[in-house]
N, C-alpha and C positions, 0 to 999 in steps of 0.2 A: 778858682772860678774867675771869669773875666766878663766884663761888659764892654762890648765894642772893642775887644782886644786889650782893654785896660784892666789889669788886675783889680779885683774887688778891694784889696787893701789900699789902693790909691784913693778910694772914696771915703775912708774912715781915718780919723786922726787929723792932725794939723795940716793945713794946705802945703806947708813947706815940705812935709814928708812926701806928699803926692808929687810935688814938683821935683823932688830929688829922685823919687822912683822913676819918673818919666825921663829925667836927665840920664839916669843910669841905663835905661833901655836904649836911649839914643846913643850914648857912649859905647855901649856894647855893639850896636849896629855899625858905628863908625869903625871900631876896631875890627869887627868881622869883615866889613867891606874892604878895609885896608889890607887885611890878611889875604883876602881873595885876589885883590889887585896885585899884590906882591907875588903871589903864586902864579897868577896869569902872566905877569911880566917875566918871571923866570922861565916859564914854559915857552913864551914867545922867543926869548933869547935863545933857548935850546933849539927850537925849531929853526930859527934863522941860522944858527951855527951848523946844524945838520945839513941844511941846504947849501950853505957856503962850502962846507967840506965836500959835499957831493959834486958841486959845480967846479971845484978845484980839480977834480978828476975828470970832468967833462966840460972843458972850456968851450967846446963848439956849440953848447946850448946855453951858455951862461948869459948872454945878452937877452935872448928870448925869455929865459926863466926869470930874470930880473924884471923885465917888462911885465910879464904875467903877474908877478908878485905885486908890483907897484899898482897895476890896473885893478887887481882884486882888492887890495887895501883901500884904494880910492873909491871903489864901488861900495865897499862896506861903510866907509865914512859917510858917503852920500846917503846910504840907507839909514844909518843911525841918526844923521842930522835931519832927514826927512821925517823919521818917526818922532823925533823930539820936537822939531820946530815947524813941521809941515813942509809942503813943497815950496821950492823957491818961487819968488814972484815971476809971473808970466809963464810958469810951467804948466 
């Protein structure tokens, strides 16, 4: 059972045990997030390697494809930053 997402066991016993329980939850979250980040990094590297290999066989579209990737990534970064920090001043 949990109250506001906090296990009931965190409300009984010495406060240090509750603090340790919360620390363990946060540590688990850090580890899980790191694992997901590492997995995503590997997938991004593989995707880029796949594109690089394809473009090696099709050099006539290499410059345009690279520009498309750069523009798409830049647009994603703007979107992420806007979601996190709000629109830029004057926008």
